[in-house]
VOPAGU-2260 file (C-alpha; in pm, 1 decimal, decimal comma):
REM VOPAGU-2260
SITE   aa  ch    i         X         Y         Z
SITE  MET   A    0    3968,2   -5994,5    2268,1
SITE  ASN   A    1    3680,8   -5748,6    2166,0
SITE  ARG   A    2    3813,6   -5462,6    1970,6
SITE  TRP   A    3    3560,4   -5223,1    2140,0
SITE  LEU   A    4    3689,6   -5335,7    2459,7
SITE  ARG   A    5    4062,7   -5285,0    2377,4
SITE  ALA   A    6    3968,8   -4924,6    2236,4
SITE  THR   A    7    3778,2   -4823,7    2571,9
SITE  GLY   A    8    4025,1   -4955,1    2790,5
SITE  LEU   A    9    3806,4   -5183,1    3011,8
SITE  ALA   A   10    3969,7   -5527,9    2926,6
SITE  CYS   A   11    4252,5   -5641,7    3135,1
SITE  VAL   A   12    4504,2   -5693,0    2847,5
SITE  ALA   A   13    4729,5   -5997,5    2889,3
SITE  THR   A   14    5021,4   -6214,3    2714,1
SITE  ALA   A   15    5094,1   -6556,5    2746,4
SITE  MET   A   16    5354,7   -6466,0    3004,3
SITE  THR   A   17    5203,2   -6155,6    3179,6
SITE  MET   A   18    4913,0   -5938,1    3254,8
SITE  MET   A   19    4941,1   -5735,1    3561,3
SITE  THR   A   20    4811,7   -5531,3    3869,2
SITE  ALA   A   21    4887,3   -5202,8    4094,2
SITE  GLY   A   22    5197,8   -4974,8    4172,4
SITE  CYS   A   23    5418,2   -4859,5    4438,8
SITE  GLY   A   24    5730,5   -4623,4    4487,6
SITE  GLY   A   25    5793,8   -4293,6    4341,6
SITE  SER   A   26    5736,8   -3939,3    4447,9
SITE  ASP   A   27    5518,5   -3665,8    4294,9
SITE  SER   A   28    5553,6   -3298,3    4183,4
SITE  ALA   A   29    5328,2   -3205,7    4470,1
SITE  GLY   A   30    5524,0   -3348,5    4736,9
SITE  GLY   A   31    5345,5   -3637,4    4812,1
SITE  THR   A   32    5494,9   -3989,2    4825,1
SITE  ALA   A   33    5362,6   -4334,2    4710,0
SITE  SER   A   34    5316,9   -4607,6    4959,8
SITE  ALA   A   35    5448,8   -4952,5    4882,5
SITE  PRO   A   36    5181,2   -5226,4    4924,3
SITE  GLY   A   37    5109,6   -5270,6    5301,0
SITE  ASN   A   38    5135,4   -5623,0    5336,3
SITE  LYS   A   39    5323,1   -5791,5    5065,5
SITE  GLN   A   40    5351,2   -6114,5    5250,0
SITE  VAL   A   41    4963,0   -6146,7    5256,9
SITE  LEU   A   42    4939,7   -6018,2    4911,0
SITE  MET   A   43    5139,3   -6291,8    4776,2
SITE  ASP   A   44    4852,7   -6532,8    4860,4
SITE  PRO   A   45    4534,2   -6456,5    4706,3
SITE  SER   A   46    4361,1   -6737,0    4829,5
SITE  SER   A   47    4475,8   -6683,9    5201,9
SITE  ASP   A   48    4194,6   -6622,3    5479,0
SITE  GLU   A   49    4335,0   -6276,9    5500,3
SITE  MET   A   50    4265,7   -6217,2    5128,2
SITE  THR   A   51    3918,9   -6381,7    5111,5
SITE  GLN   A   52    3747,8   -6208,9    5410,0
SITE  ARG   A   53    3378,0   -6113,9    5380,6
SITE  ALA   A   54    3315,7   -5731,1    5335,3
SITE  PRO   A   55    3080,3   -5529,3    5559,7
SITE  ALA   A   56    2736,0   -5486,7    5430,1
SITE  THR   A   57    2858,4   -5105,2    5362,8
SITE  PHE   A   58    3186,4   -4945,5    5397,2
SITE  GLU   A   59    3393,0   -4651,2    5266,0
SITE  ALA   A   60    3722,8   -4661,7    5106,9
SITE  HIS   A   61    3944,5   -4337,2    5098,0
SITE  PHE   A   62    4170,1   -4270,5    4817,7
SITE  GLU   A   63    4448,8   -4021,8    4879,3
SITE  THR   A   64    4591,6   -3935,4    4546,2
SITE  THR   A   65    4854,8   -3680,2    4387,8
SITE  LYS   A   66    4529,6   -3481,7    4300,5
SITE  GLY   A   67    4357,3   -3489,3    4614,4
SITE  THR   A   68    4140,1   -3745,3    4826,6
SITE  PHE   A   69    3791,9   -3919,9    4698,8
SITE  VAL   A   70    3575,1   -4153,9    4904,6
SITE  ILE   A   71    3398,1   -4454,2    4768,4
SITE  GLU   A   72    3120,3   -4595,0    4933,5
SITE  VAL   A   73    3047,9   -4974,2    4877,2
SITE  GLU   A   74    2733,8   -5159,6    4890,7
SITE  ARG   A   75    2819,4   -5527,2    4918,2
SITE  LYS   A   76    2483,8   -5658,1    4802,1
SITE  LEU   A   77    2519,2   -5491,5    4459,4
SITE  SER   A   78    2809,1   -5720,5    4368,0
SITE  PRO   A   79    2925,9   -5937,7    4663,2
SITE  ARG   A   80    3229,6   -6082,1    4488,6
SITE  GLY   A   81    3346,6   -5780,3    4359,0
SITE  ALA   A   82    3282,7   -5593,5    4706,4
SITE  ASP   A   83    3482,2   -5846,6    4888,5
SITE  ARG   A   84    3756,7   -5841,1    4652,0
SITE  PHE   A   85    3793,9   -5467,8    4663,6
SITE  TYR   A   86    3779,7   -5478,8    5047,1
SITE  ASN   A   87    4069,1   -5721,0    5084,2
SITE  LEU   A   88    4301,5   -5544,5    4829,2
SITE  VAL   A   89    4235,2   -5222,4    4991,8
SITE  ARG   A   90    4268,1   -5343,2    5351,0
SITE  GLN   A   91    4618,8   -5500,3    5282,2
SITE  GLY   A   92    4752,9   -5202,1    5080,8
SITE  PHE   A   93    4751,9   -5345,6    4730,7
SITE  TYR   A   94    4635,4   -5029,5    4553,0
SITE  ASN   A   95    4894,0   -4799,6    4735,7
SITE  GLY   A   96    5106,5   -4651,2    4456,7
SITE  ASN   A   97    4895,3   -4756,7    4169,1
SITE  ARG   A   98    4914,6   -4526,2    3897,0
SITE  PHE   A   99    4610,7   -4409,1    3684,7
SITE  PHE   A  100    4722,2   -4570,6    3361,8
SITE  ARG   A  101    4420,2   -4518,9    3145,2
SITE  VAL   A  102    4220,9   -4183,2    3168,6
SITE  LEU   A  103    3956,2   -4107,8    2917,3
SITE  PRO   A  104    3761,9   -3804,9    2965,8
SITE  ASN   A  105    3370,3   -3860,2    2961,9
SITE  PHE   A  106    3441,9   -4231,5    2970,7
SITE  VAL   A  107    3640,2   -4388,2    3263,4
SITE  VAL   A  108    3956,3   -4352,8    3485,3
SITE  GLN   A  109    4113,1   -4695,4    3525,3
SITE  TRP   A  110    4385,4   -4844,9    3771,2
SITE  GLY   A  111    4469,1   -5154,9    3933,1
SITE  MET   A  112    4816,6   -5279,6    3805,0
SITE  ASN   A  113    5078,6   -5313,1    4060,1
SITE  GLY   A  114    5416,5   -5139,0    4066,8
SITE  ASP   A  115    5565,9   -5461,0    4179,0
SITE  PRO   A  116    5589,1   -5734,3    3878,2
SITE  GLU   A  117    5610,9   -6011,3    4133,1
SITE  LEU   A  118    5268,1   -5923,2    4257,8
SITE  THR   A  119    5125,6   -5869,8    3913,3
SITE  LYS   A  120    5221,5   -6212,9    3813,5
SITE  ILE   A  121    5053,9   -6365,9    4128,5
SITE  TRP   A  122    4743,4   -6192,1    4097,0
SITE  TYR   A  123    4716,5   -6264,1    3711,1
SITE  ASN   A  124    4510,4   -6577,4    3739,8
SITE  ALA   A  125    4348,6   -6490,2    4070,4
SITE  SER   A  126    4008,2   -6415,2    3910,7
SITE  ILE   A  127    3665,7   -6403,2    4063,0
SITE  GLN   A  128    3324,8   -6509,8    3945,9
SITE  ASP   A  129    3098,8   -6263,1    3789,6
SITE  ASP   A  130    2815,1   -6099,5    3972,4
SITE  PRO   A  131    2496,5   -6004,4    3821,5
SITE  VAL   A  132    2469,2   -5644,8    3718,4
SITE  GLN   A  133    2216,3   -5506,1    3985,3
SITE  THR   A  134    2296,7   -5143,6    3932,8
SITE  SER   A  135    2385,0   -4938,3    3608,1
SITE  ASN   A  136    2727,7   -4802,3    3519,5
SITE  VAL   A  137    2627,0   -4426,1    3567,7
SITE  LYS   A  138    2886,1   -4139,3    3649,3
SITE  GLY   A  139    3070,1   -4184,2    3967,8
SITE  THR   A  140    3010,5   -4565,8    4003,8
SITE  ILE   A  141    3315,7   -4803,1    4044,0
SITE  THR   A  142    3343,6   -5127,9    3858,0
SITE  PHE   A  143    3600,1   -5406,6    3812,4
SITE  ALA   A  144    3731,7   -5430,0    3451,3
SITE  LYS   A  145    3762,8   -5769,9    3286,6
SITE  GLN   A  146    3874,8   -5956,2    2984,4
SITE  ASN   A  147    3616,9   -6038,2    2722,9
SITE  SER   A  148    3506,6   -6358,9    2866,2
SITE  PRO   A  149    3314,7   -6462,4    3178,4
SITE  ASN   A  150    3466,6   -6467,3    3511,8
SITE  THR   A  151    3801,9   -6275,6    3466,8
SITE  ARG   A  152    3788,9   -6001,2    3728,1
SITE  THR   A  153    4114,1   -5954,0    3913,7
SITE  THR   A  154    4238,2   -5641,5    4044,8
SITE  GLN   A  155    4184,8   -5383,0    3769,0
SITE  LEU   A  156    3924,0   -5117,2    3860,6
SITE  PHE   A  157    3736,4   -4822,8    3678,7
SITE  ILE   A  158    3535,0   -4516,9    3790,3
SITE  ASN   A  159    3272,6   -4420,6    3524,3
SITE  LEU   A  160    3318,6   -4042,6    3421,7
SITE  ALA   A  161    2993,6   -4049,8    3232,6
SITE  ASP   A  162    2670,2   -4257,2    3229,8
SITE  ASN   A  163    2795,3   -4545,6    3063,2
SITE  THR   A  164    2483,5   -4759,0    3064,4
SITE  ASN   A  165    2597,5   -4955,2    2758,6
SITE  LEU   A  166    2836,7   -5140,3    2978,8
SITE  ASP   A  167    2554,6   -5286,5    3185,9
SITE  GLY   A  168    2479,6   -5568,6    2930,0
SITE  MET   A  169    2839,1   -5673,1    2915,5
SITE  ALA   A  170    2848,9   -5796,2    3291,2
SITE  PHE   A  171    3028,0   -5493,5    3419,6
SITE  ALA   A  172    2870,2   -5500,3    3775,2
SITE  PRO   A  173    2912,5   -5156,3    3968,3
SITE  PHE   A  174    2957,8   -5246,4    4358,6
SITE  GLY   A  175    2999,5   -4866,0    4476,2
SITE  ARG   A  176    3009,2   -4496,7    4388,2
SITE  VAL   A  177    3202,2   -4198,6    4459,4
SITE  VAL   A  178    3054,8   -4004,0    4745,3
SITE  GLN   A  179    3302,8   -3744,9    4792,0
SITE  GLY   A  180    3580,7   -3584,0    4561,1
SITE  MET   A  181    3431,3   -3671,1    4216,3
SITE  GLU   A  182    3591,1   -3353,7    4127,4
SITE  ILE   A  183    3930,1   -3487,1    4204,4
SITE  VAL   A  184    3843,6   -3800,9    4000,3
SITE  GLU   A  185    3741,4   -3571,9    3708,2
SITE  ALA   A  186    4089,5   -3392,3    3754,5
SITE  ILE   A  187    4318,4   -3687,9    3722,6
SITE  ASN   A  188    4579,0   -3637,4    3457,6
SITE  ALA   A  189    4451,0   -3756,1    3121,7
SITE  GLU   A  190    4738,7   -3626,7    2889,8
SITE  TYR   A  191    4858,5   -3995,6    2828,8
SITE  GLY   A  192    4520,5   -4129,0    2766,2
SITE  GLN   A  193    4551,8   -4502,2    2722,1
SITE  THR   A  194    4895,9   -4504,2    2553,5
SITE  ALA   A  195    5074,4   -4699,0    2839,9
SITE  SER   A  196    5130,7   -5067,3    2766,2
SITE  GLN   A  197    4973,7   -5313,5    3018,8
SITE  GLN   A  198    5216,7   -5580,9    2896,6
SITE  LYS   A  199    5495,5   -5342,2    2996,3
SITE  ILE   A  200    5342,9   -5225,6    3315,0
SITE  GLY   A  201    5324,9   -5596,3    3397,0
SITE  GLU   A  202    5685,7   -5677,9    3314,3
SITE  GLN   A  203    5849,1   -5361,8    3467,6
SITE  GLY   A  204    5610,3   -5228,5    3705,2
SITE  ASN   A  205    5622,5   -4849,0    3812,1
SITE  ALA   A  206    5949,6   -4800,1    3684,2
SITE  TYR   A  207    5813,5   -4825,2    3314,7
SITE  LEU   A  208    5563,5   -4565,6    3398,3
SITE  GLU   A  209    5792,0   -4322,2    3596,5
SITE  GLN   A  210    6022,4   -4331,7    3305,9
SITE  ASN   A  211    5794,3   -4286,1    3028,2
SITE  PHE   A  212    5488,4   -4099,1    3192,6
SITE  PRO   A  213    5635,5   -3889,4    3450,3
SITE  ASN   A  214    5308,3   -3668,0    3501,3
SITE  MET   A  215    5082,3   -3967,4    3559,8
SITE  ASP   A  216    4856,9   -3933,6    3864,2
SITE  TYR   A  217    4861,8   -4206,7    4129,6
SITE  ILE   A  218    4730,5   -4341,3    4447,7
SITE  VAL   A  219    4931,0   -4245,4    4754,6
SITE  GLU   A  220    4733,9   -4453,9    4985,5
SITE  ALA   A  221    4407,7   -4623,3    4994,7
SITE  THR   A  222    4228,8   -4716,9    5321,3
SITE  ILE   A  223    3916,6   -4873,3    5464,9
SITE  GLU   A  224    3721,6   -4641,5    5702,3
């Protein structure tokens, strides 16, 4: 794996047995409660009709978090496969309870590993093909993370906290942007940086994060509007 990707946190780290995806459960100091994935039965089959629906040409996704709410506007034409995957994951509640497990100020905030290790295992190999990069990774855009090889996007996402145009030539294709609440995104707790182990998240889910990173912000609920 590319050393630069490991350092920046955009690679989806894996072991022979694991690599994982999003989070559920827990309560926050502000009084919110994280939702469990909305439809686990559907989420257990990445290839089902329900999980492979075509996204609308444009749509908004609302993310209620422990820091507040931000809104992402998606344009499917920018990255059709990425937009479709995002649409179905949000629609079925996959991102509910996800921790923001990697937050690097002036670079990215990353999430997309499931607090349920069973779901993480199911989605590890559910990759989609790359899309051509049609718009730059400027501040506020949202992009799928991937391994340092083609066609490895699964469930992990990042929002650019700065103009990261150097990512454009590395097949990171943005599919939308934050249109409301960028101040919320920038306020997500960065005290843990990138110290959380993706391997352990995959193996233990949110139990590992709650025990070792109790102040980590997370998604209470994500919905399509």
